[in-house]
C-alpha positions as CSV (number, residue, x, y, z in Angstrom):
1,M,63.5,122.4,90.9
2,K,64.4,121.8,87.3
3,K,67.7,123.7,87.8
4,L,68.5,121.6,90.8
5,L,67.9,118.4,88.9
6,I,70.2,119.6,86.1
7,I,72.9,120.5,88.6
8,V,72.7,117.1,90.3
9,V,72.9,115.3,87.0
10,L,75.9,117.4,85.8
11,L,77.7,116.9,89.1
12,T,77.2,113.2,89.0
13,L,78.4,113.0,85.4
14,S,81.4,115.2,86.1
15,A,82.3,113.1,89.2
16,N,82.4,109.9,87.1
17,V,84.5,111.5,84.4
18,F,86.8,113.0,87.1
19,A,87.4,109.6,88.7
20,D,88.1,108.0,85.3
21,V,90.5,110.7,84.3
22,F,92.4,110.3,87.6
23,A,92.8,106.6,87.3
24,D,93.8,106.8,83.6
25,N,93.4,103.0,83.6
26,W,97.0,102.4,84.7
27,F,95.7,101.9,88.3
28,N,93.2,99.2,87.3
29,G,93.8,95.5,86.8
30,G,96.6,94.6,89.2
31,T,96.4,90.9,90.1
32,L,99.7,90.3,91.8
33,H,98.8,91.1,95.4
34,Q,99.6,87.5,96.6
35,A,102.1,86.7,93.9
36,N,105.3,84.7,94.5
37,F,108.6,85.8,92.9
38,I,108.2,83.5,89.8
39,L,104.7,84.9,89.0
40,W,105.9,88.5,89.5
41,E,108.9,88.0,87.2
42,N,106.7,86.6,84.4
43,S,104.0,89.3,84.7
44,S,103.6,92.4,82.6
45,Y,104.8,95.8,83.6
46,E,101.2,97.1,83.5
47,N,100.1,94.4,86.0
48,K,103.0,95.2,88.3
49,L,102.4,98.9,88.1
50,A,98.7,98.5,88.9
51,T,99.4,96.2,91.8
52,C,102.0,98.5,93.3
53,G,99.6,101.4,92.9
54,D,97.1,99.4,94.9
55,W,99.6,98.7,97.6
56,L,100.6,102.3,97.9
57,S,97.0,103.6,97.8
58,V,96.0,101.6,100.8
59,T,99.2,102.3,102.8
60,T,101.1,105.6,102.6
61,W,98.6,107.2,100.2
62,K,95.4,106.2,102.0
63,G,93.0,109.1,101.9
64,K,95.4,111.4,100.1
65,L,94.5,110.8,96.4
66,K,92.5,114.0,95.7
67,T,94.0,115.7,92.7
68,Y,95.5,115.0,89.3
69,S,98.9,115.6,90.6
70,D,98.4,113.1,93.4
71,F,97.7,110.4,90.9
72,D,100.6,111.5,88.8
73,L,102.9,111.2,91.8
74,L,101.4,107.9,92.8
75,K,102.1,106.5,89.4
76,I,105.8,107.7,89.6
77,Q,106.1,106.1,93.1
78,A,104.4,102.9,91.9
79,D,107.0,102.7,89.1
80,I,109.8,103.2,91.7
81,L,108.3,100.3,93.7
82,V,108.1,98.1,90.6
83,K,111.7,98.7,89.8
84,A,112.8,98.1,93.4
85,L,110.9,94.8,93.5
86,D,112.3,93.7,90.1
87,S,115.8,94.5,91.2
88,C,115.4,92.7,94.5
89,I,114.1,89.6,92.8
90,A,116.7,89.7,90.0
91,E,119.5,89.8,92.7
92,G,118.0,86.8,94.5
93,K,117.2,88.9,97.6
94,G,114.1,88.3,99.7
95,L,114.0,84.5,99.1
96,G,111.5,82.9,101.4
97,L,109.3,85.9,101.4
98,T,106.3,86.8,99.3
99,V,106.4,89.8,96.9
100,V,103.9,91.7,99.1
101,E,106.2,91.1,102.2
102,V,109.1,92.6,100.3
103,A,106.9,95.5,99.0
104,V,105.8,96.3,102.6
105,M,109.4,96.5,103.7
106,F,110.2,98.9,100.8
107,I,107.1,101.0,101.5
108,Q,107.8,101.3,105.3
109,Q,111.5,102.2,104.8
110,S,111.4,104.5,101.8
111,Y,110.6,108.1,102.0
112,D,110.4,108.1,98.1
113,L,107.1,106.2,98.4
114,R,105.2,108.8,100.5
115,P,103.0,111.7,99.5
């Protein structure tokens, strides 16, 4: 019984550490889910990256984030999405849409943003 308790405690602790290592904090803190273009333009790269990570994790990546390399690839793809949105906004495209609407179009049409 004592061994079982120790195993349960160790598994619980390792699962918490495992989740923290995966997220590496870049994934946390995105607040731009309903942002307009002006707010997006004036936000930090970190906020944009976390928001794009959120969008990807609930769309093309839903249920597929299981390993370190999955999170590494998600971060790369979130960066691609940030750059695509920044470029679109800088060129004045997508006027009349919200940032999330433009993001959804990129996510649906780009094979670079899939697992």
